[in-house]
Each structure stands twice: as C-alpha cells, then as structure tokens.
N, C-alpha and C positions, 0 to 999 in steps of 0.2 A: 466726631462721629456723626453722621447721619442718624434719623430715628428709625432707619431699617436697618443700622449698623453698616454702615460703609463708610470709607473714610471720604471727605470732604471732595467733590470733584469728581468721583469713581460713578461711570455710569454701569448700565447694569452689561452691557454689548457692545463690543466694536467688531465691525465686518470691515478685515482688511483686504483688499482686493491689488494686487498689480496689475500695471498696464502698459503693456508693449506695441503699437501701432495697432490699436482698436476704434480706428475712427470707425463710427457709427453705431459703436455698442456702448457707450459711455454714457450717454444720455436715458437710453431708455433702460439699462440695469440699476442706474441707481435710483432712478422712479420707482420702479420694483421694488428697491430694497427700501424706499421709503413708505410704499402702501403697506408692503409685507408686516414691518416693524415698528406699524405706527402705535400698539398697545406699549412697546419698551422705552426706556431711556437709552437710548443707541446713539453711537456716532459710525462714520463713514471715511474709512483712512484709507485714500486712495496714493498709489505710489506709480509715477510716471518714470520706466526704465527707459528714460530718453529716447522717446517716441520720435520718428521722425516726419510724421502723417499730422491730423488735426488731433489727436488726442488732447494734446496741452491745452488747446484751443475749448474742447467740450467739457474737461474737466474744470477749468475755469468758468465754465457757463453754469457746472452743476452745483459750484459752491458757491456762485453768487445767487443761485434760486435758495439755497440752505445754508446760509453761512455758520450757522450754528451748529450742525450737523457737520458736513463735508470738511475733511481735513486732505490737503495734498501735499504731499513730497514728491521734487522731481530730481532726477539723479543727474548730476552734471555729466556723466560717462554711462554708459549703458553695464550694467554690472551684472546681471540676469535675475530668475526669480526669487532664489533664495536671499540673495542681498537685497530683494526689494520686499523680501516680509523683513528681515530686519531691520530695515529702514523704516517702517510701518512700524514694527512695534513698539520702535521708540517713542511714537506719538500715539498709542492707544492708550485710554483709561478705563475699558472694559472689564469687569470681573471676568468676563469670556470675550474669545476672540474667535471669531468664524472667519475661515479662509474661503475664499471665491476666486474663480479666477474670472478675467476683464472679459470672455469671451462671447458670456452669456448662456453658456452651458451648463452649468449651477445652477439650480433653482432655489430662491432664496425663501421657498414655499418650504419647504424642508426643515428649513430653521426653524420657523415660527412655529412647526406642527413637534418637533422635537422639544424645543425649547420648553413647550408645553407639558411634553410627557416626562422628561427628565430633569429640567433644570428648575424650573417653577419650584414643583413640589418640595425642593430642598433635599437633604442628607443622600449628596451624591458622591462623600465618603470621599476615597482615593481615585475618584476619576478624573482623569486628565486632559481624555481624548473621545471625541464620537467622532470617527471616523466612515465617511462615507461610502459606499459601495453600490456602486449603478445597478439598478435595476436591469436596465438596458444599457446596450453601447452602439453610438452612433459613430462607429469607426468602419474603416474596412476591414475584410478578414485578415489580412497580413498581419496589418494594427494588434487587431486582437488578438493575434496565436502569438503573436511578440510577448504582449502585454501579458498573457498569460504563460508563458515560458519564464519570462523575465521574475514575474510572481513567486513562482514556482521556487526556483533558483533562491531567488533573496530570503523566503519562510524558510527555506533549507538550512541556508548559512545563519540568520540572525535570528530564526527561532520566535519570527514577533507575530506569528500568528494571522497579519496580513492579509486579505485578498486581493484587494483593489488600492495599491499605495499610488497609481496614477490617479485618483481619481481626486479632485482641485475643492470637493467639498470635505473642510474640518472644521469643529468646534472644539476649541482649546481652553482650557483654563487658561486665564494668563499669566499669572504666577508660576505656572509648569511650563509655558512657552519661554519664557524670560530664563530659565534655565537650562536651555539646551545649547550646547556649544556648535558655533557656527562655521559651517566651511560650504563653498558651493557643491548645489545640488542635493543639500541636507532635507529640500522640502520633500526629497522621495523618500527620506527616511524615516518622516515623522510618527509613527508607530513605534519602531526600535527606539529611536531618543528618549520617548514619553516614558516608555517600560524600563529604559536603563535608569532613566531617573527616580525611579520606584513609583511612578502612577497609572493608573488601571488605563486600558483601552477598550472600548466596544465597536464594535460595528453597526451600522443601519443601513439599512438600504434608501436612496435616495434619487432621484430623478435625474437622466440625463439628457440633456435635449441637442439639438445640434447648434455647431456656431453660428450665431447671427450672422455677424458680417467678417470680411477679411480670409484669412489663411492659418493653419496654424504654425506655430514658428519651432515645431519639433520635428526635423530630420532624424531617419533610423540610424546610419552610419555615425553623428555624431553623439547619438543618445548613447550609442550602444559603447563605443569606447569611453566614455566618459562614466558610464553607468560601470562596468566591468574594474573601472578604477576606484568611484565611492564603495561600491560592493566589497572591495578587498579593504578598506579603509574603517570601513563600520564592523566588518568582520571582525578587526583589531580590536577597534572600540567598545562594542559589548561585552569583551571579554576582559578589560582592565578594571573591573569592578564600578561598585555605586556611589553615588555621593552620600555623604553621614544624614543622618537627620537627628536633631537632638529633641529631648522627650517636652524639652520647656518651650518647643514653638507651638503655635496655633497652625498644626501642622495633620494634616487626618494621616499622613504618614507616619507619625512617630507611634502609630497605635495598628499592628498588622491586624489588629480583630475587625477594624473599620472595613 
C-alpha cells in the first residue's frame, strides 16, 4: 500500500471519454482536462469507437504530448457508447472514474469543483455516483421536451429519482462502476443500476455547453425505439433483487448506518 492507503499503481481519478467522429474536439478537450486536474494524480482513458475521421490521429497526438497521462483504446468495429465505456473501464486505475462526452459539452471544471467539495474531504460513505444535472440546456425545444417526457416515464418505472440521465457528466466510484451488468445503452440507466447495487446517488448542477465541432450522433426515432426496449428490460432487472454484501468486506454498504 502507498502512504495514503492506496494500492500501488492506483490513481486518484480516471477521466473516461468515448469518442466517435469527434475531429476537432480531441486536443482542446484533453488540454482542458490536463489544466483543470493538474492538482490530482489523474489519467485520461480515451476510447475511439471506430471513428471514420481524424479522431484517431488527434488521439495519437494527444497521447504523444502526455504519454504518462493518456491511454487509448481503439475499437476494431463500432460498438456504441456503452461498449466504449466498458472497454475504457478495463483500463482505468483511478479510485473514481469521471465520465464526460467527447464533444466538449461537459465541463471538467465541475469535476475540479465537486472533487474539492465532496470527494477530497473523505467520508463519502456509500456514495457511488455523483450525477450531473444540467443547469441549462443547449438543445432545441423539441429535444428538451423529448428529454422531459423520457425522464418522467423512466422515474415512474424505475424509481431512481434521477432528473437528467441524459447528462454525460457522471463521477462514479470505480468499484461501483465495475459491479454493473453490461448491456447496450446501459449508460442511460446508470443511476438506477448504481442504486440497484446498493450504492447511493446524488445529483449536482453542472455546466452544459454547446458542442464544439461536429454534429450529434443521436437521432430521435432510433433512440426512441431502443429506449422503450431498454426501459422494459431495466424495469425487469431492478426488481430481480440486489447483490449480497458480506460483513467482512471493507465495503461501506455492509453497514446501513453509513
């Protein structure tokens, strides 16, 4: 163990970023992360989901600039955001894992702020996820309405109390992240999955910015069809019981008083 109680090789924080055709966003986004997290022992794990543009070349350049900080994983075929997160999860070494999107809409300054307020003081107890709630929306009115309706239906069915699961900013305890079952589009249900595993979730307001370059990868009809099927599956899953926690584990969930 290190003097501060961490296993050898474990960092404070891993920033996990999935990329698909994000040419023009890679370098400025990673530069922003480096600047914001300079006070932490951090790494950036980038997953290139088989991009067809210059994303791969920009990631290689970013890694060459900071070979001790940047890790790259490249899918041999496109697999989607949830698969990219699972690929990146295999590479992270941080006690906590920060999820942000590769389009520049999430603000890493929120990570710096909330780390200082919540994580750094310790005593996080059973906290497994800090979920971002956008303090403003840079979407069209139709997309805002679509999100409001979808969030309401999901909360009713899953009782996860989450108000903005579409926000890509999520700071997760890595041990909790590793316990989650994988399925396509699982990233849309992280609060419900974390709660099912016995961890606590809290929401915090975060900044929402306009996409820097490129265009959104999500269409309304495709997301609607997949969302209905996934929601039915999640409705079944959350009612199939929770995992057991042994009293002998060094696990804050072993004591409900925490």
